[in-house]
C-alpha positions in Angstrom: -13.1 58.6 -29.9 -15.2 56.0 -28.5 -17.3 54.0 -30.9 -21.0 52.8 -30.0 -20.7 49.5 -31.4 -24.1 48.1 -30.3 -25.8 51.5 -31.9 -23.9 50.9 -34.9 -24.8 47.1 -34.9 -21.4 46.4 -36.1 -20.0 42.6 -35.4 -16.9 42.8 -33.6 -14.4 39.9 -33.6 -11.5 39.9 -31.1 -8.5 37.4 -31.4 -5.8 36.6 -28.6 -3.4 34.2 -28.6 -0.7 32.6 -26.2 -1.9 33.7 -22.8 0.4 30.9 -21.1 -0.9 31.1 -17.4 -0.9 35.1 -17.6 -4.4 35.5 -16.2 -4.1 39.2 -14.7 -2.7 40.3 -18.2 -5.6 38.4 -20.0 -8.1 40.1 -17.8 -6.5 43.2 -18.2 -6.6 43.0 -22.1 -10.1 41.7 -22.3 -11.0 44.9 -20.1 -8.8 47.2 -22.5 -10.7 45.9 -25.6 -13.9 46.4 -23.7 -14.9 42.9 -24.3 -18.7 42.6 -24.2 -19.7 39.0 -24.0 -23.3 39.3 -25.4 -22.2 41.5 -28.5 -18.7 40.4 -29.4 -17.2 37.0 -30.8 -13.9 36.1 -29.2 -11.1 33.6 -30.9 -8.5 32.3 -28.6 -5.7 30.7 -30.6 -4.5 28.3 -27.9 -1.7 27.7 -25.3 -3.4 28.8 -22.1 -1.0 26.6 -19.9 2.7 26.3 -19.1 5.4 28.7 -18.0 3.2 31.7 -16.5 1.8 31.1 -12.9 -1.8 30.6 -13.4 -2.5 28.0 -16.0 -5.3 26.6 -13.9 -6.8 30.1 -13.8 -6.5 30.6 -17.2 -8.6 27.5 -18.1 -11.1 28.3 -15.6 -11.4 31.8 -17.2 -11.8 30.6 -20.6 -14.4 27.9 -19.6 -16.3 30.6 -18.0 -16.1 32.9 -21.1 -17.1 30.0 -23.4 -20.3 29.2 -21.2 -21.3 33.1 -21.2 -20.4 34.4 -24.6 -19.5 33.6 -28.4 -16.1 32.1 -27.8 -14.1 29.7 -29.9 -11.3 28.5 -27.9 -8.6 26.8 -30.3 -6.1 24.2 -29.1 -2.3 24.8 -29.0 0.6 22.9 -28.8 1.2 23.2 -25.0 -2.5 22.3 -24.5 -2.0 19.2 -26.7 1.4 18.4 -24.7 -0.4 18.4 -21.7 -3.2 16.3 -22.8 -0.6 13.9 -24.3 1.1 13.5 -20.9 -1.7 13.1 -18.8 -3.4 10.4 -21.2 -0.3 8.2 -22.3 2.2 8.9 -19.4 4.9 8.2 -22.1 8.2 8.4 -20.4 9.8 10.8 -23.3 7.1 13.3 -22.6 8.1 14.3 -19.0 11.3 16.0 -19.7 10.0 17.9 -22.6 6.8 18.8 -20.7 9.0 20.1 -17.8 11.3 22.0 -20.3 9.0 24.1 -21.7 7.0 25.2 -18.6 5.1 22.2 -17.6 6.0 22.4 -13.7 4.4 25.9 -13.4 1.3 24.3 -15.0 1.3 21.5 -12.2 1.9 24.1 -9.4 -1.2 26.0 -10.5 -3.1 22.8 -9.4 -0.9 21.6 -6.7 1.4 24.0 -5.2 5.0 23.0 -4.7 4.9 19.9 -6.8 8.3 18.1 -7.1 9.3 16.2 -10.2 9.1 12.8 -8.5 5.4 13.4 -7.8 4.3 14.2 -11.3 2.1 11.3 -11.7 0.5 12.0 -8.4 -0.5 15.5 -9.5 -1.6 14.1 -13.1 -3.8 11.7 -11.2 -5.2 14.7 -9.1 -6.1 16.5 -12.5 -7.9 13.4 -13.7 -9.8 12.9 -10.5 -10.6 16.4 -9.8 -10.4 18.5 -12.9 -11.6 16.1 -15.6 -13.8 19.1 -17.0 -10.4 20.8 -17.6 -9.3 17.8 -19.4 -12.2 17.3 -21.3 -12.5 20.9 -22.5 -9.0 20.8 -23.7 -10.0 17.5 -25.6 -12.8 19.2 -27.2 -11.1 22.3 -28.4 -10.8 22.4 -32.3 -7.7 23.0 -34.0 -8.8 25.9 -36.5 -11.8 28.1 -37.1 -12.9 29.7 -40.4 -14.5 32.9 -41.2 -15.5 34.6 -44.5 -12.3 36.2 -45.0 -9.8 34.6 -42.3 -8.6 31.1 -41.0 -7.7 31.2 -37.3 -5.2 28.6 -36.0 -2.7 28.4 -33.3 0.6 27.7 -35.4 -0.3 27.9 -38.9 -0.8 25.5 -42.1 1.2 23.6 -44.4 1.3 25.6 -47.4 1.8 22.4 -49.6 -1.7 21.0 -48.6 -4.3 22.8 -50.2 -7.3 21.5 -48.3 -7.8 22.6 -44.9 -9.5 19.7 -43.7 -6.4 17.6 -44.7 -4.0 19.5 -42.5 -2.2 17.5 -40.2 -2.9 18.2 -36.4 0.6 18.1 -35.8 1.2 21.1 -38.1 -1.8 23.0 -36.8 -0.6 23.3 -33.7 3.6 23.3 -34.2 4.6 24.6 -37.6 6.7 27.6 -37.8 9.1 28.9 -40.8 7.9 26.4 -43.6 4.4 28.3 -43.0 5.7 31.8 -42.2 8.2 32.0 -45.0 5.9 30.5 -47.8 3.1 31.5 -49.6 -0.3 29.7 -49.2 -2.9 28.8 -51.5 -6.0 29.7 -49.2 -8.0 32.9 -50.5 -8.2 34.0 -46.7 -5.8 35.6 -44.3 -4.5 33.0 -41.8 -4.4 34.6 -38.3 -2.0 32.8 -35.9 0.1 32.6 -32.5 2.7 30.0 -31.5 5.7 32.1 -33.1 6.6 35.3 -31.1 6.2 38.4 -33.5 9.5 39.5 -32.5 11.1 36.5 -34.1 9.3 37.5 -37.3 9.8 41.4 -37.4 12.3 42.1 -34.5 9.0 43.8 -32.7 6.4 42.6 -30.0 3.5 44.2 -32.1 1.2 42.3 -34.4 2.7 41.2 -37.6 0.9 41.7 -41.0 1.9 40.4 -44.4 -0.2 39.9 -47.4 -2.3 36.7 -46.3 -0.8 36.2 -42.9 -1.1 38.0 -39.4 0.8 36.9 -36.4 -0.2 37.9 -33.1 1.9 36.2 -30.3 3.6 39.4 -28.5 5.5 36.9 -26.0 3.6 38.1 -22.8 5.0 35.2 -20.6 8.5 36.1 -21.6 8.2 39.6 -20.3 6.9 41.4 -23.6 3.0 41.9 -24.5 -0.4 40.0 -24.8 -1.9 41.3 -28.1 -5.5 41.4 -29.3 -6.5 41.9 -32.8 -9.8 43.4 -33.4 -11.7 42.9 -36.6 -15.0 44.6 -37.4 -17.1 43.4 -40.7 -14.3 41.3 -41.9 -11.7 44.4 -41.8 -8.8 45.0 -39.4 -10.1 47.7 -37.3 -7.9 47.9 -34.1 -5.2 46.5 -32.1 -4.9 46.4 -28.2 -2.0 45.3 -26.3 -1.1 44.9 -22.5 2.9 45.3 -21.7 4.1 42.4 -19.2 5.4 44.8 -16.6 2.2 47.0 -16.7 0.1 44.4 -14.9 0.6 42.9 -11.4 
């Protein structure tokens, strides 16, 4: 049965995380969820870049979505690492950036880039794609709704005020958040840690006060979308990696 959301005047919120350069899958998921820019609220939990082939395309897509609709785009750890490398050029960041899929990001901006020309490509990004860099810089690290907290990685359960959370924890924390109870009277919706690592399934993971949605698309698994209607979990959508060309 197809629900006429506009006729029922329901507020629909869609949440997606960890796109990682998988632009065709992102587009397919938005279509599958029947995303309506003028009616829905879309929350993206970060990690737009690295590993997948279309990081540049994903950033451009997200920029367009933000301009045309009610979209909250949060920053993830991969987005933060790219920013750190561009802004600081610290030697210890290069190998880590490449280890976790950074070469694919650079190739999306400058095809056939070689390791020895990384600084040259970063200069090109600053020169020709400064609006991408500024967009990443301006991304918030979390977003609150009445019954939910949205964040890339999670929150430190030992810190009771959201505004006192460490930016490092918000984009990087894993087991100490997932395996512990937190003190917030809201459900925390997060990505970053693949759901398969939590419950041996690529489907969205639900616990009493946490919801993990990273289905591991860029690893050949799936891209998930959580649908919330009037503060209630309403539906789930997914796109399997191999179903999209």
